[in-house]
N, C-alpha and C positions, 0 to 999 in steps of 0.2 A: 199603917205607919211602917216605913222601911226599917229594917234592922241592920245591925253590923254583925258580921260573923265573928264568933269567938275563934281563938287560935286553933282549937280542936276542930271546929267546923271548917275552917280554911284548909287545914291539913287534909281532912276527909275529902273535901271537894277537889283539892289539888290531886289527890291520888285517884279519885274517880275520873277526873279529866285526863290524867295520864293514861289510865287503862283504856278509856274510850278512844283517845287519840291513837293508841297502839292498835286497837281494833280497826279503826278507820284506815290506818296506813296499811294494814294487812289486806283490806278489801276496799277497793275504790268506791263501792256502793254502800259501805258500812258506816255511814254518817249518823245513823239512828241512835247509836250509843252516846254520841256527843249531844245530840238533841235532847235525849232523855236526861242526861246530866245537867244540861242548861235549864231544863224545866224544873228539875229538883232544886237546883241552886236558886232559880228565880222564885220558886215557892217559899224556900227558906228565907229569902230576903224580904219578900213582900208579905208573906204570911197569908196569902189568899190564893186559892187555886184559880188559874187562868190559862189562857193560851200563851204560846211562846211570845207573841207580840206584846202581851200585857207586861212581860218581865223586862222589856227592853231598857227602860230608864234605870231600873235597879242594877241590871247587869252592866250597863254603860258606866254607871256611877262606880261600881265595884272595880271594873277594869281600869278606870282612870287612875287607880292607885299604882299602876305600873307604867313605866315609860313606853312600853310597847303599844299601849292603847292609843296615845295621841302624840306624845312628844317626839318619838322617833318617826312616825308617819309625817309629822309636820316638817321635820328636817329632811327626810328622804321620801317624798311622796311617790316617786317613780318606783321605789322598791318596797314600800310598806303602805298598807291601807289602814286607816283608823279603825278602831273597834266598832264605832257606830256604823260606819260604812260596811264593814264585814257583817255586822248583825243584820243590816237591811238586805244585803246580798244573800245571806244565809236564809232569811225568811222568804225572799223571792224565789230562790233556787229550790227551797224545800217545797213551796207551793207548786212550783212547776214540776218537780219530781213526783209529787203526790198525784197531781192532776194529769201529767203527761208522761212521767217516767223517763224523761230524756236528759235530765241535768244532774243525775246523781254524782257524777265525778266532780263537777264544779262545786256542788253542795258539800261533798266531803272535803274538798280543799278549803272552803270557807270555814267549815266546822273545825278542821285541824288547826287552822291559823288562830281561831278564837280560843281553842283549848290551850294553845301555847301561851297566848296573852294572859289568860286567867290563871294558868299554872304558875306564873311568876309571882303570885301573891304571897306564897310562903316558902 
């Protein structure tokens, strides 16, 4: 059963995402901190340990609370991607980076964009 974050939890994860985003911006291959934060957040929401893909629906549901997730991308699709699209791209790029090591920069870009969307929650 999915949970709703308390205000304290939302602030905690906002700060974690802010720190992870700063680390990723310092190092174009430093996407891993955002991935770890997304996994912790997904675990907190779902209450079950799983792979990053298992947390997609809960993270998309959470992100939908901010206009950056869907509303703005619908109005300006050439400038902004929806959160679900970013999530799918992140998973694909992460898998490619793990298996091929070639897409870490694009993975970091997707991870940073997702951190910005979720950071808007509190």
